[in-house]
KOLGUZA-739696 format. One record per residue (C-alpha): x, y negated, z negated; residue in one letter. Coordinates in pm, whole numbers, padded with zeros to 5 digits, always signed. Last residue first. Layout:
<atoms>
XYZA ...
</atoms>
This chain:
<atoms>
+01428-04363-00799E +01166-04566-00981A +01437-04713-01206A +01638-04817-00903M +01339-04994-00753R +01244-05159-01078E +01598-05292-01118A +01607-05423-00761A +01283-05611-00795R +01074-05560-00488E +00953-05827-00245V +00625-05813-00054K +00622-06047+00244A +00441-06379+00279D +00332-06480+00628R +00350-06811+00812I +00116-06847+01111T +00236-07072+01392L +00036-07345+01567T +00185-07402+01910A +00300-07659+02163K +00564-07577+02426I +00733-07870+02594K +00907-07909+02930G +01246-07974+03083K +01346-07901+03443R +01669-07708+03505G +01533-07473+03773D +01514-07186+03525E +01302-07391+03283Y +01446-07566+02978T +01232-07585+02663V +01140-07864+02420E +00945-07749+02116T +00623-07888+01966E +00504-07760+01629T +00186-07705+01426Y +00242-07520+01098I +00067-07242+00910S +00054-07096+00559H +00256-07375+00400S +00438-07292+00073G +00712-07556+00104D +00994-07315+00193Y +00874-07165+00520L +00730-07505+00617A +01072-07668+00583A +01222-07402+00809I +00954-07470+01070L +01016-07847+01061D +01393-07797+01090A +01346-07597+01410F +01597-07778+01631K +01847-07857+01355E +01851-07510+01197E +01852-07350+01543I +02150-07563+01650I +02346-07470+01337K +02264-07102+01367R +02378-07051+01726R +02269-06687+01755V +02482-06464+01977K +02335-06374+02315R +02665-06342+02508T +02576-06665+02688R +02539-06823+02343T +02195-06850+02188L +01978-07145+02084E +02120-07381+02351G +01790-07400+02540D +01943-07218+02838D +02076-06955+02596A +01721-06872+02489D +01542-06783+02168L +01210-06636+02274E +00915-06867+02222K +00630-06904+01970H +00847-06786+01682L +00713-06520+01448I +00709-06649+01092L +00861-06520+00770F +00837-06540+00392R +01001-06361+00097H +01281-06181+00283I +01506-05972+00057Q +01861-06107+00047C +01880-06099-00336G +01903-05718-00328A +02231-05742-00136L +02488-05635-00398M +02245-05415-00595P +02154-05217-00280D +01825-05029-00331A +01635-05359-00308A +01779-05403+00041L +01614-05080+00160S +01279-05189+00015R +01312-05535+00173N +01375-05374+00514V +01050-05181+00476E +00877-05504+00377E +01002-05677+00692V +00887-05388+00911H +00540-05389+00753A +00519-05768+00804A +00610-05714+01171V +00317-05475+01210T +00076-05708+01030E +00185-06008+01240L +00133-05802+01556V -00212-05702+01429Q -00305-06067+01363P -00195-06184+01713H +00049-06476+01680Q +00324-06328+01900S +00070-06220+02164L -00048-06577+02220E +00303-06722+02251Q +00423-06444+02479Y +00138-06532+02711S -00217-06454+02827A -00315-06173+02594Y -00566-05889+02614A -00558-05605+02362I -00673-05279+02519N -00480-05068+02265N -00243-04913+02520R -00190-05256+02680E -00116-05421+02345A +00141-05152+02260W +00304-05203+02601N +00320-05579+02536G +00478-05514+02194V +00757-05303+02346A +00822-05518+02653T +00768-05851+02474L +01019-05772+02201D +00909-05996+01913I +01122-06288+01800N +01148-06341+01423I +01234-06642+01208F +01320-06554+00850A +01307-06654+00484T +01539-06582+00192C +01479-06722-00157M +01594-06986-00408S +01822-07161-00163R +02201-07209-00154N +02217-07002+00167A +01871-06858+00239G +01788-06844+00608F +01754-06535+00833V +01738-06543+01213V +01584-06244+01391A +01584-06118+01749E +01411-05851+01959L +01177-05699+01701I +00921-05444+01820N +01188-05175+01875P +01283-05192+01503Y +01660-05188+01443F +01648-05566+01489K +01531-05609+01130L +01834-05427+00989K +02059-05635+01215N +01905-05954+01078E +01965-05841+00719V +02337-05777+00776Y +02366-06096+00980K +02220-06303+00694P +02464-06202+00417A +02373-06398+00100F +02523-06264-00225L +02319-06346-00537H +02425-06652-00737G +02075-06775-00830D +02081-07046-00560A +02176-06782-00305M +02542-06741-00221K +02736-06729+00101G +02834-06506+00388V +02783-06710+00703D +03142-06837+00717K +03275-06481+00677A +03057-06349+00959R +02896-06034+00823D +02960-05701+00651I +03209-05523+00878I +03319-05174+00773R +03667-05052+00864L +03751-04681+00847H +04041-04565+00632G +03849-04246+00550T +03935-04199+00182G +03839-04540+00051D +03651-04742+00310E +03828-05049+00444F +03652-05381+00389F +03471-05655+00580G +03411-06027+00629A +03440-06169+00978D +03608-06496+01082G +03863-06292+01275T +04169-06470+01130A +04470-06379+01344V +04807-06274+01204W +05092-06362+01441G +05359-06434+01179E +05331-06812+01231A +04956-06803+01171D +04677-06759+01424K +04330-06914+01379T +04404-07255+01226A +04721-07295+01434A +04531-07221+01756T +04249-07455+01651S +04497-07742+01607E +04692-07659+01925A +04382-07703+02138N +04472-07772+02501K +04414-07404+02587Y +04363-07190+02278Y +04684-06995+02242E +04880-06681+02332V +04612-06425+02244F +04685-06120+02029T +04682-05811+02251G +05023-05687+02135P +04865-05676+01789S +04784-05876+01478R +04477-05851+01258Y +04291-06032+00979F +03953-05944+00823V +03809-06183+00565E +03726-06037+00222G +03821-06343+00016N +04142-06171-00094E +04238-06108+00270A +04180-05773+00441I +04453-05638+00668K +04463-05492+01019V +04763-05395+01232E +04705-05301+01597V +04945-05095+01812G +04693-04816+01864P +04344-04932+01755S +04286-04978+01383P +04030-04729+01248V +03659-04712+01320G +03374-04960+01341V +03179-04819+01048T +02811-04763+00962D +02703-04561+01268S +02961-04288+01227R +03217-04126+01458V +03521-03944+01324E +03522-03644+01562G +03659-03851+01850D +03845-04154+01716P +03640-04467+01642Q +03803-04790+01755Q +03944-05099+01580T +04092-05430+01702I +04040-05396+02080F +03900-05680+02290V +04200-05875+02427S +04244-05970+02059A +04139-06337+02102E +03831-06228+02298T +03732-06022+01997Q +03701-05660+01895G +03535-05388+01694Y +03462-05051+01849L +03176-04808+01817Q +03131-04462+01967K +02885-04286+02198L +02992-03934+02302N +02656-03847+02457I +02540-03501+02346G +02172-03592+02316L +02215-03621+01937S +02478-03889+02004R +02220-04101+02183Y +01961-04073+01906F +02226-04116+01634D +02312-04466+01758F +01946-04565+01785I +01863-04434+01437E +02175-04593+01291P +02079-04932+01443G +02365-05094+01633I +02567-05372+01472A +02655-05647+01716E +02929-05703+01973G +03014-05337+02021A +02905-05017+02197T +03125-04752+02350Y +03081-04441+02564G +03341-04175+02648V +03269-03860+02850R +02954-03989+03017I +02852-03754+03298R +02475-03725+03245S +02427-04083+03121F +02232-04232+03413G +01922-04279+03195L +01712-04039+03405T +01999-03787+03406N +02031-03814+03029K +01656-03744+02997L +01669-03447+03237P +01958-03295+03040G +01814-03365+02693Y +01463-03228+02756V +01415-02881+02907L +01768-02758+02981I +01930-02938+02688N +01649-02824+02458G +01730-02463+02551L +02096-02517+02465W +01992-02692+02140Y +01771-02399+02044R +02054-02156+02127F +02303-02357+01920R +02051-02365+01635D +02022-01986+01645L +02400-01941+01656G +02444-02154+01346S +02639-02481+01368V +03005-02539+01268P +03145-02881+01364K +03275-02955+01714G +03188-03327+01700D +02922-03296+01972L +02776-02987+01804I +02750-03176+01473A +02590-03476+01647P +02326-03252+01808G +02234-03042+01500V +01947-03212+01316R +01870-03500+01551R +01878-03263+01849A +01640-03013+01688V +01395-03296+01606E +01439-03417+01965M +01342-03067+02078Y +01009-03074+01897H +00919-03438+01980D +00988-03389+02353F +00793-03063+02366M +00498-03227+02188R +00508-03525+02427K +00520-03299+02735K +00224-03100+02611L +00017-03409+02523R +00076-03587+02855G +00310-03887+02870A +00210-04249+02799D +00369-04253+02453E +00668-04078+02609M +00709-04365+02856R +00709-04622+02575I +00962-04414+02379M +01197-04398+02678V +01161-04772+02749N +01240-04855+02384T +01544-04625+02403L +01672-04805+02713Q +01614-05145+02555T +01797-05046+02234E +02092-04906+02432F +02117-05230+02631V +02077-05447+02318R +02353-05253+02141P +02613-05392+02384P +02709-05152+02663A +03027-04970+02759F +03057-04664+02979F +03325-04416+03086Y +03218-04110+03288T +02978-04310+03504P +02680-04139+03672G +02700-04331+04001I +02344-04278+04125E +02191-04308+03778R +02371-04636+03712L +02258-04768+04050D +01895-04702+03960T +01940-04869+03620M +02117-05174+03769M +01872-05229+04055T +01717-05545+03906A +02054-05679+03791A +02196-05670+04143N +02358-05433+04392E +02557-05258+04118P +02940-05280+04115C +03136-04956+04066N +03495-04966+03936V +03697-04649+04004T +03984-04537+03779F +04347-04625+03853G +04462-04600+03491T +04630-04939+03450W +04433-05120+03722F +04098-05002+03584A +04207-05056+03221Q +04292-05422+03280G +04054-05511+03565V +03705-05365+03517S +03734-05254+03152F +03956-05534+03017I +03793-05808+03225F +03443-05684+03144D +03520-05683+02774G +03667-06034+02786V +03338-06182+02908W +03349-06422+03202A +03270-06138+03442M +02935-06092+03269P +02861-05718+03218L +02763-05505+03519Y +03079-05318+03617A +02993-04946+03619V +03282-04716+03532V +03420-04395+03686E +03704-04176+03558D +03937-03954+03766H +04214-04216+03764H +04260-04148+03392S +04122-04230+03047L +04250-04018+02759H +04048-04210+02496D +04343-04347+02295F +04561-04347+02608E +04328-04595+02773S +04320-04814+02460S +04701-04830+02440N +04758-04900+02811K +04479-05157+02839S +04601-05339+02528T +04960-05342+02654E +04846-05460+03000I +04609-05736+02886I +04817-05897+02610N +05148-05856+02792R +05003-06009+03109N +04913-06309+02896S +04577-06415+02755L +04489-06784+02710V +04158-06828+02528V +03979-07143+02645G +03754-07262+02363K +03377-07298+02398P +03226-07612+02239K +03071-07558+01898G +02980-07289+01645T +02880-06997+01867T +03087-07120+02163G +03093-06798+02366S +03470-06808+02395T +03623-06901+02728Y +03853-06665+02914L +04187-06760+03068M +04359-06486+03265V +04700-06327+03320C +04921-06605+03186T +05290-06526+03235H +05465-06365+02937D +05483-06013+03078Y +05651-06149+03388T +05545-06281+03729L +05834-06423+03934E +05831-06129+04177A +05472-06213+04276I +05574-06574+04347R +05868-06463+04563A +05650-06218+04754D +05402-06500+04822L +05678-06730+04948E +05817-06460+05178A +05477-06373+05322D +05366-06737+05369F +05447-06838+05725R +05437-06486+05869Q +05103-06420+05692H +04921-06705+05866A +04671-06493+06059A +04609-06262+05765R +04562-06561+05535G +04318-06723+05776E +04117-06401+05773A +04121-06408+05391A +03996-06768+05396I +03726-06668+05646D +03612-06383+05420A +03598-06622+05124L +03363-06848+05318A +03487-07205+05328N +03438-07542+05158M +03635-07863+05164A +03532-07997+05507S +03253-07742+05516H +02962-07980+05452D +02666-07746+05405Y +02430-07656+05691K +02532-07290+05728R +02542-07200+05355M +02202-07035+05312G +02343-06681+05327R +02722-06681+05350K +02778-06478+05031D +03137-06501+04905L +03196-06872+04860Y +03520-07070+04847A +03519-07424+04711I +03820-07652+04760H +04002-07947+04610D +03789-07986+04297L +03911-08310+04144K +03900-08344+03765T +03965-08704+03653G +03643-08793+03470R +03480-08956+03775G +03589-08651+03976E +03393-08433+03735L +03085-08655+03769S +03101-08615+04148E +03142-08237+04135Q +02859-08176+03887V +02579-08092+04131E +02826-07949+04383L +02928-07682+04129V +02566-07590+04057K +02488-07575+04429D +02785-07346+04494V +02659-07108+04223Q +02314-07087+04379E +02457-07053+04731Q +02654-06741+04646D +02943-06584+04455G +03155-06891+04397A +03535-06914+04408V +03634-07256+04276V +03967-07434+04322F +04130-07730+04150R +04015-07638+03797A +04118-07884+03526G +04072-07629+03246C +03854-07862+03038H +03684-08019+03339E +03575-07689+03494L +03475-07554+03151V +03259-07856+03062Y +03108-07877+03410A +03000-07513+03393M +02794-07586+03083E +02637-07890+03253E +02551-07686+03566A +02360-07417+03375V +02537-07094+03282A +02389-06779+03436D +02710-06700+03627Q +02924-06715+03315Y +03264-06846+03420L +03583-06660+03521P +03909-06858+03490V +04186-06714+03708P +04534-06866+03651V +04765-06940+03944A +05104-06783+04022G +04993-06704+04377C +04968-06333+04293M +04751-06428+03993Q +04505-06605+04224A +04489-06291+04439A +04415-06085+04126V +04120-06310+04037M +04005-06316+04400S +04006-05936+04401W +03761-05929+04109Y +03538-06168+04305L +03568-05952+04618A +03469-05640+04423P +03141-05794+04303R +03014-05843+03948N +02790-06151+03950R +02922-06498+04021G +03160-06776+03926I +03540-06764+03956I +03730-07081+03857A +04089-07106+03981V +04332-07291+03753H +04660-07404+03907D +04977-07294+03728G +05173-07217+04044R +05018-07394+04340E +04723-07335+04573I +04768-07527+04897G +04472-07403+05100L +04704-07190+05316T +04825-07038+04987M +04472-06929+04902F +04454-06747+05235G +04780-06566+05159L +04629-06457+04826A +04308-06346+04997M +04503-06137+05250A +04703-05984+04965R +04384-05892+04778V +04228-05730+05085E +04541-05523+05164E +04578-05404+04802A +04210-05311+04795T +04247-05111+05115Q +04530-04904+04963G +04341-04865+04635W +04048-04732+04835T +03741-04943+04913W +03383-04808+04909S +03046-04941+05024Q +02736-04787+04862W +02417-04843+05061I +02092-05001+04937G +02146-05331+05118F +02474-05363+04928E +02604-05129+04661K +02965-05194+04575E +03249-04951+04519R +03600-05023+04403F +03922-04822+04365A +03845-04506+04563P +04147-04276+04615L +04354-04291+04936A +04629-04518+04799G +04660-04336+04467W +05036-04361+04407Q +05152-04631+04646R +04836-04844+04633A +04819-04788+04256N +05178-04911+04206R +05110-05223+04416A +04795-05292+04212L +04987-05247+03887L +05243-05504+04006A +04959-05743+04097P +04820-05696+03741I +05154-05798+03591S +05444-05641+03402Q +05462-05304+03569L +05841-05301+03599D +05871-05071+03299G +05519-05048+03147T +05507-04678+03203T +05294-04522+03475A +05597-04423+03685D +05587-04067+03550E +05228-04000+03646A +04941-04036+03403M 
</atoms>
């Protein structure tokens, strides 16, 4: 970094933008693919666009402290609108673009948003749907700005304008507002609010997490230095803009280091766009890596015999020596030659197909990733690491240093972060990234963060002796006891089940009960491909999920997990005795998952109480009717008869004796 890249006067995102325009004015800041062509904006152009937007917002009457909701997919103009709002002294509040209107209404009312910046007609329609009810509850939306003009011609534009027109108005009115805007920018300090991000709402209503400039900039600085990020790096912005990770990577770290943020054309072109950009810095939740690996294995099953044999041979070499070569550990000359040859024939082309050819630093977090999946990517020479974080921490709590990467830990405390383990095993931290407060919720703030700044994560874990690496066991509130006193850790078991490509999601029950049982969702892509190869016809997810061979395959996976649990004296009681495959995928629109795809246990237990009862009363099948929400908001019902299977359980003592 250059000499002026110290925090000094750089105490807000607008200040970082001004620094970047001066220092790297001609370098690319943002790219977006539209109509199949990549458009690019330099830091100098970005600074001009953001200022024009900010002036435009001021013509609309935006005031200090106003909340500006941003709703849409990852697009440069929506990121710019967040920074423009900050310039005006307002607070950006990004929302999940796939949230239904009622979910959006809660956030808009809770933060009291006066302005909305929407990506397209779909998002505008959702806002208009709830606008009247919001006004009835005291929240008046003064103005809606939209980015994409398609379909918007016949709308009432008395309180609605295209974002481009607002920016044009700002340029025209700059003489009236330049001095006022400069004054507002100069007022911004480390302690001003940078952004407000809502939690996923796993256990109840989402909470508004207030993050200051200090939280975002200090965290971005420390984490960037940890991995030696610079203005030469490239990232792909595809994660939900309402998620703290996207804000840190696409705004915090991007504006601190000056690297380039690339926005895909849409979700359907994401993989193609990823290959075209070839990011050097990449983050994805485990589900993305699992899906990519599943697709690779499906394609190899369909490949010719010679190609499949070559793939299997060189992947065996990669599994054996790839991680050691990546970590700079000693490997024989012969193995290095084999790996070099494998890189030419298999690993290089595969990484290029995945879009991972240039990755220098890769991270995964949010859930545990399967060791086999994690090791697969590292064996290809991809520097994939794990981190542990939260919205309340501005993401980073722990990270894995280069050369100390393992699948069963989440690393050491990030720079500037202190971590301690309470007597009950709960993980606590404090850092410059620790959130200011939960908006309008002093009670929850006090319950989460104490007077000394220590934050309760809600997760149970421990530090390994010797390495100092943190291992996370489960959510502290979910860790309980079985009726016989055995430890119950559902997330640990669920993650073991999800390591199998055929299993998309799992929910384990057993707290205060005599045995553990489970709901399972199959992965339609993986299982559907298997059905196609074996000439098995099916008409729906529901039909395929209850196929006898699918049930047999899942039963084998469950029993394999039981064998591994039996080898662990602490968790042997968590073996799954009975399971069923659900007739529908768990869905955020139905309230069963959060928008970040975390399981809402309480809602699932209430919604599927009849299925849980059947798992425990000895039934071998059960008829059920379940309400579902379609994409257009309509409600419907799915009816099904589900098969309940018993799974073989091993006694821990017998298992250890056999070994």
